TORFI-757498 format. One record per residue (C-alpha): residue number from 1; z, x, y. Coordinates in nm, 2 decimals. Layout:
% TORFI-757498
<drenlo->NUM&up->Z&east->X&north->Y>
...
This chain:
% TORFI-757498
<drenlo->1&up->25.60&east->-3.30&north->23.90>
<drenlo->2&up->25.42&east->-3.35&north->24.22>
<drenlo->3&up->25.29&east->-3.69&north->24.11>
<drenlo->4&up->25.65&east->-3.78&north->24.03>
<drenlo->5&up->25.77&east->-3.68&north->24.37>
<drenlo->6&up->25.50&east->-3.88&north->24.54>
<drenlo->7&up->25.58&east->-4.18&north->24.34>
<drenlo->8&up->25.95&east->-4.14&north->24.43>
<drenlo->9&up->25.87&east->-4.12&north->24.79>
<drenlo->10&up->25.65&east->-4.43&north->24.78>
<drenlo->11&up->25.92&east->-4.62&north->24.59>
<drenlo->12&up->26.17&east->-4.51&north->24.85>
<drenlo->13&up->25.95&east->-4.64&north->25.13>
<drenlo->14&up->25.89&east->-4.97&north->24.94>
<drenlo->15&up->26.27&east->-5.01&north->24.89>
<drenlo->16&up->26.32&east->-4.95&north->25.26>
<drenlo->17&up->26.07&east->-5.21&north->25.35>
<drenlo->18&up->26.22&east->-5.47&north->25.11>
<drenlo->19&up->26.57&east->-5.40&north->25.24>
<drenlo->20&up->26.44&east->-5.42&north->25.60>
<drenlo->21&up->26.29&east->-5.76&north->25.53>
<drenlo->22&up->26.61&east->-5.88&north->25.36>
<drenlo->23&up->26.81&east->-5.79&north->25.67>
<drenlo->24&up->26.58&east->-6.00&north->25.88>
<drenlo->25&up->26.67&east->-6.31&north->25.68>
<drenlo->26&up->26.97&east->-6.53&north->25.77>
<drenlo->27&up->27.27&east->-6.40&north->25.57>
<drenlo->28&up->27.62&east->-6.53&north->25.52>
<drenlo->29&up->27.88&east->-6.31&north->25.68>
<drenlo->30&up->28.04&east->-6.25&north->25.34>
<drenlo->31&up->27.71&east->-6.12&north->25.19>
<drenlo->32&up->27.74&east->-5.77&north->25.05>
<drenlo->33&up->27.56&east->-5.49&north->25.23>
<drenlo->34&up->27.33&east->-5.28&north->25.01>
<drenlo->35&up->27.26&east->-4.91&north->25.09>
<drenlo->36&up->27.02&east->-4.70&north->24.89>
<drenlo->37&up->26.96&east->-4.33&north->24.96>
<drenlo->38&up->26.70&east->-4.12&north->24.78>
<drenlo->39&up->26.79&east->-3.75&north->24.76>
<drenlo->40&up->26.52&east->-3.49&north->24.71>
<drenlo->41&up->26.59&east->-3.11&north->24.68>
<drenlo->42&up->26.49&east->-2.89&north->24.97>
<drenlo->43&up->26.23&east->-2.72&north->24.76>
<drenlo->44&up->26.06&east->-3.05&north->24.68>
<drenlo->45&up->26.07&east->-3.16&north->25.05>
<drenlo->46&up->25.91&east->-2.83&north->25.15>
<drenlo->47&up->25.66&east->-2.84&north->24.87>
<drenlo->48&up->25.54&east->-3.19&north->24.97>
<drenlo->49&up->25.52&east->-3.09&north->25.34>
<drenlo->50&up->25.33&east->-2.77&north->25.28>
<drenlo->51&up->25.09&east->-2.93&north->25.04>
<drenlo->52&up->25.02&east->-3.20&north->25.29>
<drenlo->53&up->24.96&east->-2.95&north->25.57>
<drenlo->54&up->24.72&east->-2.74&north->25.35>
<drenlo->55&up->24.53&east->-3.05&north->25.25>
<drenlo->56&up->24.52&east->-3.20&north->25.60>
<drenlo->57&up->24.44&east->-2.87&north->25.78>
<drenlo->58&up->24.22&east->-2.69&north->25.53>
<drenlo->59&up->24.10&east->-2.89&north->25.24>
<drenlo->60&up->23.74&east->-2.80&north->25.30>
<drenlo->61&up->23.82&east->-2.43&north->25.33>
<drenlo->62&up->23.81&east->-2.15&north->25.07>
<drenlo->63&up->24.12&east->-2.07&north->24.87>
<drenlo->64&up->24.17&east->-1.76&north->25.10>
<drenlo->65&up->24.16&east->-1.99&north->25.40>
<drenlo->66&up->24.41&east->-2.22&north->25.25>
<drenlo->67&up->24.64&east->-1.93&north->25.17>
<drenlo->68&up->24.60&east->-1.83&north->25.53>
<drenlo->69&up->24.72&east->-2.17&north->25.66>
<drenlo->70&up->25.01&east->-2.17&north->25.42>
<drenlo->71&up->25.11&east->-1.81&north->25.53>
<drenlo->72&up->25.10&east->-1.91&north->25.89>
<drenlo->73&up->25.33&east->-2.21&north->25.84>
<drenlo->74&up->25.57&east->-2.01&north->25.62>
<drenlo->75&up->25.59&east->-1.73&north->25.88>
<drenlo->76&up->25.68&east->-1.99&north->26.15>
<drenlo->77&up->25.96&east->-2.11&north->25.94>
<drenlo->78&up->26.08&east->-1.75&north->25.88>
<drenlo->79&up->26.06&east->-1.69&north->26.26>
<drenlo->80&up->26.32&east->-1.97&north->26.30>
<drenlo->81&up->26.22&east->-2.05&north->26.66>
<drenlo->82&up->26.33&east->-2.37&north->26.82>
<drenlo->83&up->25.98&east->-2.43&north->26.96>
<drenlo->84&up->25.86&east->-2.42&north->26.60>
<drenlo->85&up->26.14&east->-2.66&north->26.50>
<drenlo->86&up->26.36&east->-2.42&north->26.30>
<drenlo->87&up->26.36&east->-2.25&north->25.97>
<drenlo->88&up->26.27&east->-2.53&north->25.73>
<drenlo->89&up->25.91&east->-2.55&north->25.63>
<drenlo->90&up->25.91&east->-2.93&north->25.63>
<drenlo->91&up->26.04&east->-2.94&north->25.99>
<drenlo->92&up->25.78&east->-2.69&north->26.10>
<drenlo->93&up->25.50&east->-2.90&north->25.94>
<drenlo->94&up->25.62&east->-3.22&north->26.11>
<drenlo->95&up->25.72&east->-3.05&north->26.44>
<drenlo->96&up->25.64&east->-3.23&north->26.77>
<drenlo->97&up->25.68&east->-3.12&north->27.13>
<drenlo->98&up->25.69&east->-3.45&north->27.32>
<drenlo->99&up->25.38&east->-3.63&north->27.19>
<drenlo->100&up->25.20&east->-3.32&north->27.09>
<drenlo->101&up->25.21&east->-3.22&north->26.72>
<drenlo->102&up->25.22&east->-2.86&north->26.61>
<drenlo->103&up->24.95&east->-2.94&north->26.35>
<drenlo->104&up->24.69&east->-3.19&north->26.44>
<drenlo->105&up->24.62&east->-3.29&north->26.08>
<drenlo->106&up->24.98&east->-3.43&north->26.04>
<drenlo->107&up->25.05&east->-3.78&north->26.14>
<drenlo->108&up->25.33&east->-4.04&north->26.10>
<drenlo->109&up->25.12&east->-4.24&north->25.86>
<drenlo->110&up->25.20&east->-4.25&north->25.49>
<drenlo->111&up->25.01&east->-3.97&north->25.32>
<drenlo->112&up->24.76&east->-4.10&north->25.07>
<drenlo->113&up->24.51&east->-3.82&north->24.98>
<drenlo->114&up->24.18&east->-3.95&north->24.86>
<drenlo->115&up->24.04&east->-3.62&north->24.73>
<drenlo->116&up->24.25&east->-3.55&north->24.42>
<drenlo->117&up->24.08&east->-3.22&north->24.35>
<drenlo->118&up->24.16&east->-3.10&north->24.70>
<drenlo->119&up->24.51&east->-3.23&north->24.66>
<drenlo->120&up->24.56&east->-3.03&north->24.34>
<drenlo->121&up->24.42&east->-2.71&north->24.51>
<drenlo->122&up->24.66&east->-2.76&north->24.80>
<drenlo->123&up->24.95&east->-2.81&north->24.56>
<drenlo->124&up->24.85&east->-2.49&north->24.37>
<drenlo->125&up->24.85&east->-2.29&north->24.70>
<drenlo->126&up->25.18&east->-2.44&north->24.82>
<drenlo->127&up->25.35&east->-2.37&north->24.48>
<drenlo->128&up->25.22&east->-2.02&north->24.47>
<drenlo->129&up->25.33&east->-1.93&north->24.82>
<drenlo->130&up->25.67&east->-2.09&north->24.78>
<drenlo->131&up->25.73&east->-1.91&north->24.46>
<drenlo->132&up->25.72&east->-1.58&north->24.65>
<drenlo->133&up->25.51&east->-1.42&north->24.38>
<drenlo->134&up->25.20&east->-1.40&north->24.60>
<drenlo->135&up->25.15&east->-1.35&north->24.97>
<drenlo->136&up->24.86&east->-1.25&north->25.20>
<drenlo->137&up->24.79&east->-0.88&north->25.22>
<drenlo->138&up->24.73&east->-0.66&north->25.52>
<drenlo->139&up->24.74&east->-0.80&north->25.87>
<drenlo->140&up->24.71&east->-1.16&north->25.74>
<drenlo->141&up->25.07&east->-1.14&north->25.61>
<drenlo->142&up->25.19&east->-1.17&north->25.98>
<drenlo->143&up->24.97&east->-1.46&north->26.08>
<drenlo->144&up->25.16&east->-1.74&north->26.25>
<drenlo->145&up->24.88&east->-1.91&north->26.45>
<drenlo->146&up->24.53&east->-2.03&north->26.37>
<drenlo->147&up->24.26&east->-2.25&north->26.52>
<drenlo->148&up->23.93&east->-2.41&north->26.45>
<drenlo->149&up->23.72&east->-2.34&north->26.76>
<drenlo->150&up->23.50&east->-2.64&north->26.69>
<drenlo->151&up->23.79&east->-2.87&north->26.72>
<drenlo->152&up->23.99&east->-2.69&north->26.99>
<drenlo->153&up->23.96&east->-2.72&north->27.37>
<drenlo->154&up->23.83&east->-2.43&north->27.57>
<drenlo->155&up->24.16&east->-2.40&north->27.75>
<drenlo->156&up->24.35&east->-2.37&north->27.43>
<drenlo->157&up->24.10&east->-2.11&north->27.29>
<drenlo->158&up->24.15&east->-1.90&north->27.60>
<drenlo->159&up->24.53&east->-1.92&north->27.56>
<drenlo->160&up->24.49&east->-1.78&north->27.21>
<drenlo->161&up->24.26&east->-1.50&north->27.32>
<drenlo->162&up->24.48&east->-1.40&north->27.61>
<drenlo->163&up->24.83&east->-1.44&north->27.45>
<drenlo->164&up->24.80&east->-1.36&north->27.08>
<drenlo->165&up->24.67&east->-1.08&north->26.86>
<drenlo->166&up->24.35&east->-1.17&north->26.67>
<drenlo->167&up->24.36&east->-1.09&north->26.30>
<drenlo->168&up->24.05&east->-1.23&north->26.13>
<drenlo->169&up->23.83&east->-1.54&north->26.08>
<drenlo->170&up->23.83&east->-1.71&north->25.74>
<drenlo->171&up->23.58&east->-1.99&north->25.71>
<drenlo->172&up->23.63&east->-2.22&north->26.02>
<drenlo->173&up->23.98&east->-2.09&north->26.11>
<drenlo->174&up->24.06&east->-1.79&north->26.33>
<drenlo->175&up->24.40&east->-1.64&north->26.26>
<drenlo->176&up->24.63&east->-1.48&north->26.51>
<drenlo->177&up->24.98&east->-1.34&north->26.52>
<drenlo->178&up->25.26&east->-1.32&north->26.78>
<drenlo->179&up->25.23&east->-0.99&north->26.97>
<drenlo->180&up->25.51&east->-0.73&north->26.99>
<drenlo->181&up->25.67&east->-0.67&north->27.33>
<drenlo->182&up->25.44&east->-0.37&north->27.39>
<drenlo->183&up->25.13&east->-0.56&north->27.28>
<drenlo->184&up->25.23&east->-0.85&north->27.51>
<drenlo->185&up->25.22&east->-0.62&north->27.81>
<drenlo->186&up->24.88&east->-0.49&north->27.70>
<drenlo->187&up->24.75&east->-0.84&north->27.66>
<drenlo->188&up->24.86&east->-0.93&north->28.01>
<drenlo->189&up->24.66&east->-0.64&north->28.15>
<drenlo->190&up->24.34&east->-0.70&north->27.95>
<drenlo->191&up->24.02&east->-0.81&north->28.12>
<drenlo->192&up->23.97&east->-1.19&north->28.12>
<drenlo->193&up->23.70&east->-1.28&north->27.87>
<drenlo->194&up->23.38&east->-1.40&north->28.04>
<drenlo->195&up->23.40&east->-1.74&north->27.87>
<drenlo->196&up->23.76&east->-1.79&north->28.00>
<drenlo->197&up->23.69&east->-1.71&north->28.37>
<drenlo->198&up->23.77&east->-2.02&north->28.58>
<drenlo->199&up->23.94&east->-2.18&north->28.28>
<drenlo->200&up->24.31&east->-2.28&north->28.33>
<drenlo->201&up->24.48&east->-2.18&north->28.01>
<drenlo->202&up->24.70&east->-2.43&north->27.82>
<drenlo->203&up->25.04&east->-2.28&north->27.75>
<drenlo->204&up->25.15&east->-2.30&north->27.39>
<drenlo->205&up->25.34&east->-2.15&north->27.10>
C-alpha cells in the first residue's frame, strides 16, 4: 500500500510538472484548460508524513527510539497548538515557523529514501502508532519534545533543560514533555545548570 501511495505522489508531481511546462508554451485563446487533482485520504497523508519523519529523524535508532519519535509527533498533533501547526500529523511534521522547521530532518525536497529496510521499519512504526493498538508506556507516553545533543546548539539544549521535563534518553535522542503549570513554576526556580551559565537560551516550543 505504501509503495502505491508513493508512486501516486510521484505521478502527481510529474503530472504537475508536465502541466506547468504546457502552460509555459504559447497557446491559442480557445485552447481548453486542463485541471487534475489527486485526492488522498487523511490517513494516507498522515501515514506518509509520519513515516518520513521517523525515517528522517531516527532511521539509525532502535525500534524503541523510533516509537519515541512517533509518539512525540502524535502528541503534538493531539495538543492542537498553533505553534505546532494544528491537529493534523502531516501539518505537524511539515511545520515551519518563519524559515525554521519544527523537525530538521524534513525538507521541501521530494522524499526518495535510499535505505529501503529503514523505510520499511519506519512504515511499520508509523502504521502501528496510527492504528492506536500500541503506544509508549509510562512517562514516554507524554513525550512531545526530543533532541539529539550532538546535533543541537548549546543554547537550544539549555532551553530544553530549563523549560521542559526530562523523561529519558533512548539511543541518541533525549525525550522531554511539556511541564504542567506547577512544574513550570518549579522549573523557573531551579538552579541554572553549570553548563548553561552565561548561555543565552533560545526560546522554542
